[in-house]
C-alpha positions, 0 to 999 in steps of 0.5 A: 734375224733382227727386226726393229733392234730385237733378235727374234730367235733370242726373243722367242727363246725367252718369251715362249717359255714365260708366256706358255708357263703363265697360260698353262697355269690359267687354262683348265683341262688336261688335253688342251694344256698337254697339247699346248705344252708340247707345242710351246716346247717344240717351238722353243726347241726350234728357236734354240736351233737357230743359235747354231746359225746365228748368235746374238751379240754379246751384251752386258747381261748375255753372252752366248758362246759355243758351249752355251749353245750346246746346253741351250739346245740340249735343255730345250730338247729335253724339255720337248721330249719330256713334255711329249712323253709326259702327255701320254703318261699323265693321260694314263694316270688320269684314266686310273684315277691317280690324278685330277685335271686341275693338278695336271694343268699345274704340272704342265705349267710348272714343268714348262717353267723348270724346263725353260729355266734349266736350259739357260743355266 
């Protein structure tokens, strides 16, 4: 779906990870950042599924073919499942005292960034 010359699913694929990584790095508190991380990765995964229906037009810097779609969807799915699993795992680590809250917030933001970048390689 193109609105005002902008391909919305493609924009979501690029903007959601970038904005969420910055936001998660700034927010305190594990529970909030864990939930936002799962939500952001889920929305990114949903946006990637739209590539099965409609692909963006090739440009000077972007070309999305069938193989790229598979890797983008796979990368966003792995990012989503990793964020969902890590939320419960890190909660356990915090209960045992092995991790502290501010470190965990940075883990979510850095992990989100790595998962989003990995989907586009």
